[in-house]
C-alpha positions, 0 to 999 in steps of 0.5 A, spaced: 500 500 500 502 506 498 503 511 503 497 513 507 498 521 506 498 520 498 492 515 498 488 520 503 490 526 499 488 523 492 481 521 496 480 528 498 481 531 491 476 525 488 471 527 493 472 535 492 471 533 485 464 531 486 458 535 485 453 533 490 454 536 497 451 531 501 455 525 497 461 529 499 459 530 506 458 522 507 464 520 503 468 525 508 465 521 514 467 514 511 474 517 510 475 520 517 473 513 519 479 510 515 483 515 518 481 513 525 483 506 523 490 508 520 491 511 527 490 505 531 494 501 526 500 505 527 499 504 534 498 497 533 505 497 529 508 499 535 506 494 539 508 489 534 515 491 534 515 491 541 513 483 541 517 482 534 511 479 531 505 481 528 499 481 532 492 478 530 489 486 532 494 488 527 492 483 521 484 485 523 486 493 522 489 492 515 483 487 513 478 493 515 482 498 512 483 495 506 475 493 506 473 500 507 478 503 502 475 499 497 468 501 499 470 508 499 473 507 492 466 504 489 462 510 493 466 515 489 465 512 483 458 512 484 458 519 486 461 521 480 456 517 475 450 520 479 452 527 477 
C-alpha cells in the first residue's frame, strides 16, 4: 500500500471533485473513519515491534482498512456517475 498521506490526499481531491454536497459530506465521514483506523494501526505497529511479531489486532486493522478503502473507492465512483 502506498503511503497513507498520498492515498488520503488523492481521496480528498476525488471527493472535492464531486458535485453533490451531501455525497461529499458522507464520503468525508467514511474517510475520517479510515483515518481513525490508520491511527490505531500505527499504534498497533508499535506494539508489534515491541513483541517482534505481528499481532492478530494488527492483521484485523489492515483487513478493515483495506475493506473500507475499497468501499470508499466504489462510493466515489458512484458519486461521480450520479452527477
